[in-house]
Each structure stands twice: as structure tokens, then as C-alpha cells.
C-alpha positions in Angstrom: 163.6 155.1 102.2 164.2 151.8 104.2 162.2 148.8 104.4 160.4 149.7 107.4 159.5 152.9 106.1 158.2 151.3 103.0 156.2 149.1 104.9 154.6 151.7 107.0 153.9 153.9 104.0 151.9 150.9 102.4 150.1 150.2 105.5 148.9 153.8 105.4 148.0 153.7 101.8 145.9 150.8 102.5 144.5 151.0 105.9 143.9 154.8 106.6 141.3 155.0 103.5 139.7 151.6 104.8 139.2 153.2 108.5 138.3 156.4 107.1 135.6 155.0 104.9 134.3 152.6 107.7 134.3 155.6 110.2 132.3 157.9 107.6 129.7 155.0 106.9 129.2 154.0 110.5 128.4 157.8 111.3 126.1 158.5 108.6 124.4 155.2 109.2 123.4 156.7 112.8 122.5 160.2 111.6 120.1 158.8 108.8 118.1 156.9 111.4 117.1 153.4 111.9 116.2 151.6 108.5 112.6 150.7 107.9 112.3 150.5 104.3 109.5 148.8 102.6 111.5 145.9 101.1 112.8 145.1 104.8 109.5 145.5 106.2 108.1 143.2 103.0 110.8 140.4 102.4 114.3 141.3 103.4 114.0 140.0 107.0 111.8 137.3 106.1 113.5 135.7 103.3 116.5 135.1 105.8 114.3 133.6 108.4 112.5 131.4 106.1 115.8 130.1 104.7 117.3 129.5 108.0 114.1 127.6 109.4 113.6 125.8 106.3 109.9 127.3 105.7 109.9 126.7 101.8 107.0 124.2 102.2 105.4 125.9 105.2 104.4 129.2 103.5 103.3 130.0 100.0 104.2 133.6 98.8 104.1 134.8 102.2 106.2 137.9 100.8 104.7 137.8 97.5 107.0 137.6 94.3 110.3 138.3 96.4 109.4 135.4 98.7 112.0 133.1 96.5 114.8 135.5 95.9 118.6 134.2 96.7 118.2 134.9 100.9 121.9 134.3 101.6 123.1 138.0 101.4 120.3 138.9 103.8 121.3 136.6 106.5 123.9 138.7 108.2 121.7 141.5 109.0 118.7 139.2 110.1 121.1 137.5 112.4 122.4 141.2 113.8 118.9 142.2 114.4 117.6 138.9 115.9 120.7 138.3 118.0 119.5 141.0 120.6 122.6 143.2 119.8 121.6 146.8 120.1 120.2 148.1 116.6 123.0 151.3 116.9 125.7 148.9 116.9 124.1 146.7 114.3 123.6 149.5 112.0 126.8 151.1 112.6 128.4 147.8 111.5 126.6 147.3 108.5 126.9 150.9 107.3 130.4 150.8 108.1 130.8 147.9 105.7 128.8 149.7 103.1 131.3 152.8 103.6 134.2 150.7 102.4 133.1 151.3 99.1 134.7 154.8 99.2 137.8 153.4 99.7 137.7 150.6 96.7 136.9 153.7 94.5 139.9 155.5 95.9 142.3 152.6 95.0 140.9 152.5 91.5 141.6 156.1 91.4 145.0 155.7 92.5 145.5 153.2 89.8 144.2 155.5 86.9 146.2 158.5 88.3 149.6 156.7 89.0 151.2 158.7 86.3 151.1 161.9 88.4 153.3 163.1 90.9 152.6 161.3 94.4 150.6 164.3 96.1 148.7 164.9 93.0 148.1 161.2 92.7 146.6 161.3 96.1 144.8 164.5 95.6 143.1 163.4 92.6 142.2 160.1 93.8 140.4 161.6 96.8 138.5 163.9 94.7 137.6 160.9 92.3 136.2 158.9 95.5 134.6 161.8 96.8 132.6 162.3 93.4 131.9 158.7 92.9 130.1 158.6 96.5 128.2 161.8 95.9 125.1 160.1 94.5 122.2 160.5 96.5 121.3 156.9 95.6 124.5 155.8 97.6 124.1 157.4 100.9 120.3 156.3 100.9 121.2 152.9 100.8 124.0 153.0 103.4 123.2 151.2 106.5 120.0 150.0 105.0 118.9 146.3 104.2 119.1 146.7 100.4 122.0 144.7 99.1 123.0 146.9 96.3 125.9 149.0 98.6 127.3 145.2 100.0 127.4 143.7 96.5 129.0 146.6 94.7 131.8 146.0 97.0 133.1 142.7 95.5 132.4 144.1 91.9 134.7 147.1 92.7 137.3 144.7 93.7 136.9 142.7 90.8 137.3 145.7 88.6 140.4 146.7 90.6 142.1 143.5 89.9 140.9 143.8 86.1 142.1 147.3 85.6 145.6 147.3 83.7 145.7 143.3 83.1 148.7 142.7 81.4 149.0 139.2 80.5 152.1 138.0 82.7 152.1 135.0 85.1 150.0 136.8 88.1 147.4 138.2 85.4 145.7 134.6 85.3 145.3 134.6 89.1 144.0 138.4 89.0 141.4 137.2 86.3 140.2 134.0 88.2 139.6 135.9 91.6 137.8 138.7 89.6 135.5 136.3 88.2 135.0 135.1 91.9 133.9 138.5 93.0 132.1 139.2 90.1 130.3 135.8 90.2 129.6 136.4 93.8 127.7 139.5 93.4 125.7 138.0 90.6 125.0 134.8 92.3 123.6 136.7 95.6 121.5 139.1 93.3 120.7 137.8 89.7 120.5 141.6 88.2 124.3 142.0 88.9 125.0 139.3 86.3 124.8 142.0 83.7 127.9 143.8 85.1 129.8 140.6 85.2 129.3 140.2 81.6 130.4 144.3 81.2 133.8 143.1 82.0 134.4 140.6 78.8 135.4 143.8 76.6 138.6 144.1 78.7 139.6 140.9 77.6 139.4 141.8 74.1 140.9 145.0 74.3 144.2 143.7 75.8 146.8 145.3 73.5 149.9 143.4 74.5 148.4 140.0 74.8 147.9 137.6 71.7 144.4 136.0 71.0 145.3 132.9 72.8 146.5 134.5 76.0 143.3 136.7 76.0 141.1 133.6 75.6 143.1 132.1 78.6 142.8 134.7 80.9 138.9 135.2 80.2 138.6 131.2 80.7 139.9 132.0 84.3 137.7 134.9 84.7 134.5 132.8 83.5 135.7 129.6 85.7 135.6 132.0 88.7 132.7 133.4 87.9 131.0 129.9 87.3 132.5 128.8 90.6 131.1 131.6 92.5 127.7 131.5 91.3 127.8 127.5 92.0 128.7 128.2 95.5 126.4 131.1 96.2 123.3 130.5 94.3 123.5 126.5 93.1 122.1 125.1 96.2 119.1 127.4 96.5 118.3 127.2 92.8 118.3 123.5 93.2 115.9 123.6 96.1 113.7 125.9 94.2 113.8 123.5 91.3 112.7 120.6 93.3 109.8 122.5 95.0 108.6 124.6 92.0 110.2 123.4 88.9 111.7 126.7 88.2 115.6 127.2 89.6 114.8 130.9 89.9 111.2 130.7 90.6 109.1 132.8 90.0 111.3 134.7 87.5 111.7 133.7 83.7 108.6 131.5 84.3 107.7 131.8 80.6 110.7 129.5 80.1 110.4 127.1 82.7 106.5 126.9 83.1 106.0 126.2 86.7 102.5 125.5 87.2 102.4 127.4 90.5 103.1 131.1 88.8 101.6 132.8 85.6 103.9 131.8 82.8 105.6 135.2 82.1 109.0 136.5 82.4 109.0 139.4 85.1 111.1 142.5 84.1 112.0 145.8 85.7 109.8 148.4 83.8 109.7 150.8 86.4 112.4 153.2 84.9 112.9 151.4 81.6 113.9 153.8 78.7 112.0 153.4 75.4 114.4 154.4 72.5 118.0 156.0 72.0 116.5 159.3 72.7 115.2 158.7 76.1 118.7 157.2 76.9 120.7 160.3 75.5 118.4 162.7 77.6 118.7 160.6 81.0 121.9 162.1 82.0 120.2 165.6 81.9 117.1 164.6 83.2 118.8 163.0 86.5 120.1 166.7 87.5 116.3 167.3 88.2 115.1 167.3 91.6 112.0 165.5 90.6 111.1 161.6 92.0 110.8 159.0 89.8 113.6 160.0 87.3 115.8 157.2 87.7 114.8 156.1 91.3 111.8 156.4 93.7 112.9 159.4 95.6 114.3 163.0 94.8 118.0 162.2 94.1 119.7 164.8 91.5 122.6 164.0 90.2 124.6 166.6 88.0 127.6 164.2 87.5 126.4 162.7 84.3 125.4 165.7 82.7 128.7 167.1 83.5 130.4 163.8 82.3 128.3 164.1 78.9 129.5 167.5 78.4 132.9 166.7 79.3 133.1 163.7 77.1 131.4 165.9 73.9 134.1 168.6 74.7 137.3 166.2 74.7 135.9 164.6 71.5 135.6 168.2 70.0 139.2 169.2 71.2 140.7 165.9 69.4 138.9 166.6 66.3 139.6 170.4 66.3 143.6 169.8 67.0 143.7 166.9 64.4 142.0 169.2 61.5 144.2 172.2 62.6 147.6 171.0 63.4 147.4 166.9 62.3 147.8 165.9 65.9 146.8 162.6 66.4 145.4 161.8 69.8 147.4 159.9 72.2 146.7 156.3 73.1 145.2 155.7 76.6 147.0 153.9 79.1 145.8 150.3 79.5 144.5 150.9 82.9 142.5 154.1 81.4 141.4 151.8 78.5 140.3 149.2 80.7 138.3 151.6 83.0 136.6 153.4 80.5 135.8 150.5 78.3 134.2 148.9 81.5 132.2 151.9 82.6 131.0 152.3 79.2 129.9 148.7 78.9 128.2 148.8 82.4 126.4 151.9 81.7 124.9 150.4 78.5 123.7 147.1 79.9 122.4 148.9 82.9 120.3 151.3 80.6 119.1 148.6 78.6 117.9 146.3 81.2 116.6 148.6 84.1 117.6 152.1 84.4 116.9 151.8 88.0 119.4 153.9 89.9 119.5 151.2 92.8 120.3 148.4 90.3 122.7 150.5 88.8 124.6 151.7 91.9 127.8 150.4 90.6 127.3 152.8 87.3 126.7 155.4 89.7 129.6 155.4 91.7 131.9 154.9 88.9 130.6 157.7 87.1 132.5 160.1 89.7 135.7 158.4 89.2 135.0 158.6 85.1 134.6 162.1 85.4 137.5 163.0 87.5 139.8 160.9 85.3 138.8 162.3 81.9 138.8 165.7 83.0 142.3 165.3 84.0 143.2 163.9 80.7 141.8 166.6 78.8 142.7 169.7 80.9 145.8 170.8 82.6 145.9 169.6 86.1 145.1 172.9 88.0 141.9 173.8 85.9 141.0 170.2 86.2 141.0 170.2 90.0 139.4 173.2 90.3 136.4 172.1 87.9 136.1 168.8 89.7 135.9 170.6 93.1 133.3 173.0 91.9 131.4 169.9 90.7 131.8 168.5 93.8 130.5 171.3 95.8 127.4 171.9 93.3 126.4 168.1 94.0 127.0 168.2 97.5 125.1 171.3 97.8 122.1 170.3 95.4 121.8 166.9 97.4 121.7 168.5 100.6 118.9 170.8 99.6 116.7 168.6 97.2 117.7 164.9 98.5 116.6 162.9 101.6 118.9 161.4 103.9 117.1 158.0 103.4 114.6 157.8 100.4 112.9 155.0 102.1 111.4 155.1 105.7 113.5 155.2 108.8 112.5 155.3 112.2 113.8 156.5 116.0 116.5 154.6 117.5 115.5 151.6 119.9 117.2 149.0 121.6 115.6 146.4 119.5 115.4 146.9 115.7 111.6 145.9 115.9 110.1 146.8 119.3 106.9 144.8 119.2 104.5 143.6 121.5 102.8 140.6 120.1 100.2 138.9 122.1 100.4 135.4 123.5 97.9 134.0 121.2 100.0 134.9 118.4 103.1 133.5 119.7 101.5 130.2 120.9 98.4 129.3 118.9 99.6 128.1 115.1 97.4 129.2 112.4 97.2 129.8 108.7 97.4 133.7 108.1 96.2 135.5 104.8 97.5 138.8 103.7 95.9 140.7 101.3 97.7 143.9 101.0 100.9 144.9 99.0 102.9 145.2 102.0 102.7 141.7 103.2 104.1 142.4 106.6 106.1 139.2 106.5 108.8 141.0 108.7 106.1 140.1 111.5 106.3 136.1 110.7 109.4 135.5 113.2 107.6 136.9 116.1 104.6 134.8 115.5 104.2 131.1 116.6 106.9 129.1 114.4 104.5 126.5 113.2 101.8 129.0 111.8 101.9 129.5 107.7 101.4 132.4 105.8 100.0 133.3 102.2 100.0 136.8 100.7 96.9 135.9 98.4 96.5 139.5 97.2 99.3 142.1 96.7 102.0 142.6 94.0 100.9 139.2 92.8 97.4 137.5 93.4 97.1 133.7 94.0 94.5 132.2 91.9 91.7 130.5 93.6 92.0 127.6 91.1 94.5 125.5 89.6 97.8 124.1 91.2 98.8 127.2 93.2 95.6 126.7 95.1 96.3 123.2 95.6 99.4 124.5 97.7 97.1 126.8 99.7 94.7 124.0 100.3 97.4 121.8 101.7 98.1 124.4 104.1 94.5 124.6 104.9 94.3 121.0 105.8 97.2 121.3 107.8 95.7 124.0 110.2 92.1 123.1 110.1 90.0 125.7 111.2 92.7 128.0 112.4 92.5 130.5 109.7 93.3 134.2 110.2 93.8 137.4 108.4 96.6 139.7 109.1 96.7 143.5 108.0 97.7 146.9 109.0 96.4 148.3 112.1 95.9 151.9 111.3 92.4 152.1 111.6 91.3 149.3 114.3 90.4 150.0 117.9 92.6 149.1 120.8 91.5 145.5 120.9 92.2 145.2 117.2 88.7 145.1 115.9 88.4 146.6 112.4 85.8 149.2 111.8 82.5 147.8 109.5 83.9 149.6 106.4 87.4 147.8 106.9 85.5 144.4 107.2 83.5 145.1 103.9 87.0 145.8 102.2 88.5 142.4 103.2 85.5 140.8 102.8 85.3 141.8 99.0 88.7 140.1 98.3 88.1 137.2 100.8 84.9 136.1 99.8 86.2 134.9 96.3 88.6 132.4 98.4 85.4 131.2 100.3 86.4 133.4 103.5 84.8 136.2 105.7 86.3 138.1 108.5 85.2 137.3 112.0 85.6 140.7 113.9 84.6 139.1 117.3 88.0 137.2 117.7 91.0 139.7 116.6 94.2 140.6 118.5 96.5 143.4 117.9 100.4 143.8 117.3 101.7 146.9 118.8 105.2 149.1 118.2 106.6 150.0 121.4 108.5 153.4 121.9 111.9 151.5 123.2 114.3 154.2 123.1 114.9 155.4 126.7 118.5 153.8 126.9 121.4 156.0 126.8 122.8 154.8 123.4 119.5 155.1 122.0 119.2 158.7 123.1 122.9 159.7 122.0 121.7 158.1 118.5 118.4 159.9 118.1 120.3 163.3 119.3 122.7 162.8 116.1 119.6 161.9 114.1 117.2 164.5 115.0 113.6 164.0 115.0 112.4 161.0 112.8 108.8 160.0 112.7 107.7 156.6 114.1 105.6 153.6 112.8 101.9 153.9 114.1 101.6 152.3 117.7 98.6 149.9 116.3 100.9 148.3 113.6 98.7 145.2 112.8 95.8 143.3 113.4 94.6 139.6 113.0 91.3 138.2 113.0 89.7 134.8 112.5 88.4 134.1 109.3 84.9 132.0 108.9 84.5 129.6 105.8 81.5 130.7 103.3 80.2 129.4 100.3 81.5 131.0 97.3 78.9 133.4 95.2 78.5 131.6 91.8 77.1 134.9 90.3 80.2 136.4 91.4 82.3 133.5 89.4 80.4 134.3 86.2 80.9 137.9 86.2 84.6 137.7 87.0 84.9 135.0 83.9 83.1 137.7 81.8 85.4 140.4 82.9 88.4 138.2 82.5 87.6 137.2 79.0 87.4 140.9 78.2 90.9 141.7 79.7 92.3 138.6 78.0 91.2 140.3 74.5 92.8 143.4 75.6 96.1 142.0 76.5 96.4 139.9 73.3 95.6 143.1 71.3 97.8 145.4 73.1 101.7 143.7 73.2 102.9 147.3 73.6 101.2 148.0 76.9 101.4 144.4 78.5 104.6 142.5 77.0 103.1 139.3 77.3 102.0 139.5 80.8 98.7 138.4 82.5 97.2 138.5 86.2 94.4 137.5 88.2 91.2 139.4 87.9 89.9 140.5 91.1 87.4 142.9 92.8 88.2 146.4 93.0 85.2 147.8 95.3 82.4 147.6 92.9 84.7 147.1 90.0 87.2 144.9 88.7 90.9 145.0 88.2 94.2 143.1 87.2 97.4 143.8 88.8 100.7 143.4 86.6 103.5 143.1 89.2 106.2 143.2 86.4 104.9 146.2 84.8 103.9 147.8 88.1 100.6 148.8 86.4 96.9 148.0 87.0 94.2 147.3 84.4 90.8 148.4 86.1 87.1 149.3 85.1 85.5 152.3 86.2 81.8 151.8 85.4 81.7 150.7 81.8 85.1 152.2 81.0 88.7 150.4 81.5 91.8 152.2 82.5 95.5 151.3 82.5 96.8 152.9 85.9 100.4 152.8 86.4 100.9 152.2 90.2 103.3 155.4 90.7 101.6 157.8 88.4 98.1 159.5 88.2 98.4 159.4 84.2 95.6 157.0 83.3 95.4 155.7 80.0 91.8 155.2 78.6 91.1 151.8 76.6 87.7 152.3 76.0 84.6 150.7 76.8 83.9 147.1 77.8 81.5 147.1 74.7 84.2 148.2 72.7 86.1 144.9 73.5 83.4 142.4 73.6 82.0 143.2 69.9 83.5 141.2 66.7 86.2 144.0 65.8 88.2 145.4 68.5 89.6 148.9 68.7 92.7 149.9 67.1 94.5 151.8 69.5 98.0 153.4 68.7 99.3 153.1 72.2 98.6 149.2 72.1 101.3 148.7 69.5 104.1 150.4 71.5 
């Protein structure tokens, strides 16, 4: 093969997989419908807008606790949506970039299967990449505003650099750039830091490098990670520290003690595992077509059960051959050892920190490559190929039958991503807007008067009407004078944006503690337009099929009038708060040191724990702990049980 032929071969081996992966992602992005997931509406769009327009002092918890996440990675999508480019083209570009993960999985597999004949290498690498992508979580996030499919790209690139690290001159450069790539992912989304740490064992396991050389390579890796985190997260952390006294506000506030948030460390408890037994059961539970196993929606995944069985079979085979024939297992190639070590470390830290399928998307896509390589190592090539193809077909069939195209909300295609009709009053009259729902509607903020301010008083986290946090709100009240309004979802309002009396009463129950009541004589309506008549939207909607649209009466706003705070209500709240405080202190196994604001819940009382995704509530005289995503209420006794001299000794309170 001459030089030109080798160059053409290298070109095809790199650019053909990249082009195919990009095209597959772009097509899927159209077929799945326009992304309108809860996080996009609640904070993804807002945080980029807030960052670019400098609203850190103008709003306060406008998108609840997520208002202060690092916004940089959300900026590209915000610019695409706000630029006026057709939503189909923006989605194709985004989904195409997400699809490139398939190509990186293929490149990693090529490095693992390089010992095979060229045709077999390509075949097994394609199977490995396909198995890696065939997790429903991956396709549910492709073309969405979620950062996971975007940020596993640099992490897969970093892993590709680290596999087979051999300690020669070029290796220091590879370690440096791997650190840059992992540091980029960690700086833009802090939960990815555990996957950067999972690479540390790779340096310890280098067989042909002395300890001084291993330390040198790791130093380059760590230095690259530090530089990347400093560039991508450092300026935002410094800005948060200046404003709130906590560089990752409101996270880890038990350490930084910012006066503007509860002194607790928020932790992802939604899918957290409790003990080694649950961790061992998870690969088999993941194969079930049930929601809330390891992700919010139905996402059955056979690959982890197959991988667990393959691992047990491989170990059993080695032990059997050693016992019967005295055969010692062969040493794995350096690339295999590095890959398996990383997968094991990454899986361990993922299960230990969250077990959330979306946060662990890197582990989910690497599982397919791990399964393919492990099967090829322990079985002859032909049966290995047949087994992998069968697993792939089963996984595709199960996903097609049991999973949704998107696990989150989507909508029909339109020229604009957010085809809104916002009244002139909202665009030209600055005001302070209060929201009191879990969905903060913060994606509407860029469409309102740029001098308006927004506060999510009650949602995932509730702002206390007393203390330093309320001083921030008081400063905004002084800034806007009497121009104070509420903003809520408009499903139950009339054509003029006026809410029915029962909805006004529900809002007043919450707003009264802050000294406000709804004035339903001064309201306006934000509407969702059906804007899909152009040719490109019609073509995309033909591909996507029928998809439900958001309600036409999307949101409404009414003026708030100040009223005196009911002193009796305050006394009752403090009485209930004392009971809830005692319960939290006596039940560390349930609350993990977290606390929350006591609030009205109709005629009863509640506390909403954002880190635990649970709500403590009264029902008459009894107290219940209500998981947000479950109907399995935990009875904690009566109010009288927790006001006496001796407290109940409930086993569930201890763990």
C-alpha cells in the first residue's frame, strides 16, 4: 500500500465513523421531537441567559437551587435557540454532536480489538459501539438540553488517550490532554469529577513503568485537570463566592455556611443504593421495564445482566481450567487492563455517589464495549459474535417495545423553539415576579422586560420570610416598589389570564406568609402558538409523527397587593416547626442532617427536602414522610408523640 492509499485508509477509518455517527444523531433528533424537558423549562435556558446578561444580583433563586449551576455548557444551545435559526436546524446540530459518542466508542473498541484480523477488528468494534449506544438513556438524551451526552464526549476522548499508556515520550502529552478533557467535563458539570478520579488506577497499574514514571504521568494528568477546571469553572466559582460566600452555592453549604441557604449538603438521593446487596441486584433490576429503577422513565437494559453473567462465567472458566489442568490465566493486554480497570472504578464511584442513570451515562455507554470485549476474550470469535449480535437484537427490541423516544416532554416542531405570545405589558413594564411552583417557568424570563426580577419563593427550595435570604428579596422589593406580581402555569385560567377563586385561594395560602395576596383584577396571559406551518417544520413533524403540544394558555401573571402577616399563623408555624425540628434530630436515618422551611399545605403543614426529594407533612394530627416520586408514605406518628418528654423510638429513624 503506497502513501496515498494509507492516507485515504486513515481518512476513511476516522471520518467515516464520525460522519455516520453525526448523521445518525441528527436524524434521531428530528424523529424524537422537539425537546421540552422539565429541566430546559426550569433552568437550562435561564442559567445561560442569566450568565450572558449578568443577572446574578437582579434575580434570587429564580430557577430554584439550580439557578447557580455552572452555566457555560448551556450557552451554545441558548445561543442557537435565541438566534432565530430554525429549531429543526438547531436540534440537528445538537443531536449530531451528541451522536459523535458512537464514533468515540468505536475508536475505543478498535484499540481493544487491534489484536484481531482487520475485518474482525472492524466487525467487533462496530458491535461494541452499537452495544454501547443501545442504552435507552443515551437516545432519550440525544438532541436534548441535558449535558450528559455532550460531556461524555471529552471523557471518552480522555479515556481513548489513556488506554494503553506506555510511558514513552508521547505518553506525558497524552496524560496532559486526558487531564484537560476530563477536567473540562468535571468543571462544566461537577458530578463528572468522580469519573476523572476513576482514571487514577490506570496510572497505578502501568506494568512497564517505574513508580517514578507513573507519578510523573499522573502529575501531568492532574495538572491538565486543574488547568481545565480553573478555566471552565474557576471564574464562575469566584463570582459565586463574592456574591454568596460559597463557590459552589448552594451545594455543600454545610461546609461553606453561606447565610443565604440552609447549612446542609445537598446529595442526589433519588436512586441512591443502600448496601452491597442492592448494588449487586441492580444489573438485574435494570432489565425490568419499570420506571424509577435507575432513571425516571422506563429504560430496560439487558446489557448489565449479560455483563454480570459473562463476568461470572469467565471467572468460573478460569478457575475450572486451573483446577483441572493447571492452566494459569494469560495476562491481559495493557489496553484491556486499562479499560477494564477504568470501567470498574467508574462503575463503583457512580453507584456510590448517585446510581442515577443520566449522571452515569458514561458508565452506561462503556458497558456495551466492556461486554463485547469480555465476551471476545473468553469465547471463540464465532460464538462470541453470535452472542453479541443476539444481545444487541434483544436490547433493541426491548427498548423499542418498552421505552419512550424521550423519557421527558417533547413537542411538535416549529420555526421557533419557544413560539410564545407575550403581552406588551410583560415586555415593557418591569416588575418583581414571584413563582411558587416546583416548575419555576424560568424559561419565560428572556421574553419578559429585561429589567424585571424573579424569585422562586416556593418550589424545590423555599425562601424563608426571615433572615439574610429575605434581605435579598427585600432589596428587590425596594428596587421595584409596588410593581410586584406572581407568575404561574395557566392551565386553569380564563382567556384574560384571570384565575378561578379556588386557585387564588391556593396561591394566597402560600403568599400570605410573605405578606401578599393575589389581585385577580390585574392579570395577563402568556400563550403558546402553534407555529409549524412552514415546510421544514411540516417535514420534521411528518418524520416525528404526532406529538402532544404544550397547553395554549401556558402561563399567567397577576399583580400582588401587600397585606399584614397573620400573627396567629406565624405562631402556629413556629409550633409545628419545633415538632419537625425534633423529628429531624431524632431520625438521622431519614433526613441525613437536612432541614427545610415549614409551609402551609392547604389546611396542614409541610417541609420539602430538595436534596432528599421527600416531603414531611401533617394530615390532621398525624405526620407522614412522603417521597416525591412514590405513594409509599411513611407514618411517623402523631404530633402529640413528638411533643412529649419522651420521643418515639422508630426503627426507620435509625437507618
